[in-house]
C-alpha positions as CSV (number, residue, x, y, z in Angstrom):
1,M,60.3,-42.5,21.9
2,N,63.2,-44.2,23.7
3,S,66.0,-46.0,21.8
4,K,64.7,-49.4,22.7
5,E,61.1,-48.9,21.7
6,K,60.0,-49.8,18.2
7,P,58.5,-46.9,16.3
8,E,55.3,-48.8,15.6
9,D,54.9,-49.5,19.3
10,F,55.5,-45.9,20.2
11,Y,52.9,-44.6,17.6
12,E,50.3,-47.2,18.8
13,R,50.8,-46.0,22.4
14,F,50.8,-42.4,21.4
15,Q,47.5,-42.8,19.4
16,K,45.8,-44.3,22.4
17,Q,47.0,-41.4,24.5
18,L,45.7,-38.9,22.0
19,E,42.3,-40.6,21.8
20,E,41.9,-40.6,25.5
21,S,43.1,-37.0,26.1
22,Q,41.2,-35.1,23.5
23,N,38.0,-35.0,21.6
24,W,38.5,-35.0,17.8
25,P,38.6,-32.8,15.7
26,D,40.6,-30.5,18.0
27,L,43.4,-28.1,18.1
28,Y,46.8,-29.7,18.5
29,M,50.1,-28.0,19.2
30,F,53.2,-29.3,17.3
31,K,56.7,-28.1,18.3
32,F,59.9,-28.6,16.5
33,I,63.5,-27.4,16.9
34,V,65.9,-26.8,14.0
35,K,69.2,-25.0,13.5
36,S,68.9,-21.4,12.6
37,N,68.9,-20.5,8.9
38,S,67.7,-24.0,8.1
39,H,65.5,-24.6,5.2
40,Q,63.7,-27.2,7.3
41,I,61.4,-24.5,8.7
42,N,59.8,-24.1,5.2
43,K,59.6,-27.9,4.8
44,L,57.9,-28.2,8.2
45,K,55.4,-25.5,7.3
46,D,54.7,-27.3,4.0
47,L,53.5,-30.4,6.0
48,F,50.7,-28.1,7.2
49,N,50.0,-26.4,3.9
50,N,51.8,-23.3,5.1
51,P,49.3,-22.1,7.8
52,S,49.0,-18.4,8.2
53,K,47.6,-18.5,11.8
54,G,48.8,-20.4,14.8
55,V,52.5,-20.3,13.9
56,S,55.3,-19.1,16.2
57,L,59.0,-19.0,15.4
58,V,61.4,-18.2,18.3
59,N,65.2,-18.0,18.2
60,S,67.3,-19.5,21.0
61,S,69.2,-17.1,23.2
62,K,72.4,-17.5,21.2
63,N,70.5,-17.7,17.8
64,K,71.9,-21.2,17.0
65,F,68.4,-22.8,17.0
66,Q,64.8,-21.9,16.2
67,S,61.7,-23.3,17.8
68,L,58.7,-23.6,15.5
69,T,55.3,-24.1,17.1
70,I,52.2,-24.7,15.0
71,T,48.8,-24.9,16.6
72,I,46.3,-26.2,14.1
73,E,43.0,-28.2,14.0
74,M,43.5,-31.8,13.4
75,K,40.8,-34.2,12.5
76,S,42.1,-37.3,14.3
77,P,45.0,-38.8,16.2
78,Q,46.0,-40.5,12.9
79,Q,46.4,-37.2,11.2
80,V,48.7,-36.0,14.1
81,I,50.8,-39.1,13.8
82,A,51.0,-38.8,10.0
83,I,52.5,-35.3,10.5
84,Y,55.0,-36.5,13.0
85,K,56.1,-39.4,10.7
86,K,56.7,-37.0,7.8
87,A,58.6,-34.6,10.1
88,S,60.8,-37.4,11.4
89,E,62.1,-37.9,7.8
90,L,63.5,-34.4,7.7
91,E,67.2,-34.2,8.6
92,G,68.1,-32.1,11.6
93,V,64.6,-31.7,12.9
94,I,64.0,-32.3,16.6
95,I,60.4,-33.2,17.5
96,L,59.1,-32.2,20.9
C-alpha cells in the first residue's frame, strides 16, 4: 500500500487480485519482519492459532531482525485480509 492510497481501496484491490490468482481454499504464504527478541513473533503466531507446521523463522545477517514466514491453508481472500489487518495493528511489524 502506498502512502496516498486509502486502506480500504488497497484491500479491495488486493482481494480482487487474490480471487483472480488462486483457487480457494488454498495455501497462502504470509511474511513478516520484526526486530530480534521482539514479543511480536508470538503475537503474530497467535493470529494463526500457533501453527506447528509451515513456520519458518530466520535471523538477519547482523541478527537485528527476524523474518517470520507462515504458510497455511486459508479459506478465502477475506480470511487472508483479516490476518493482515490484525497484523497491521501490531507495533513494529513490517508486512511483506
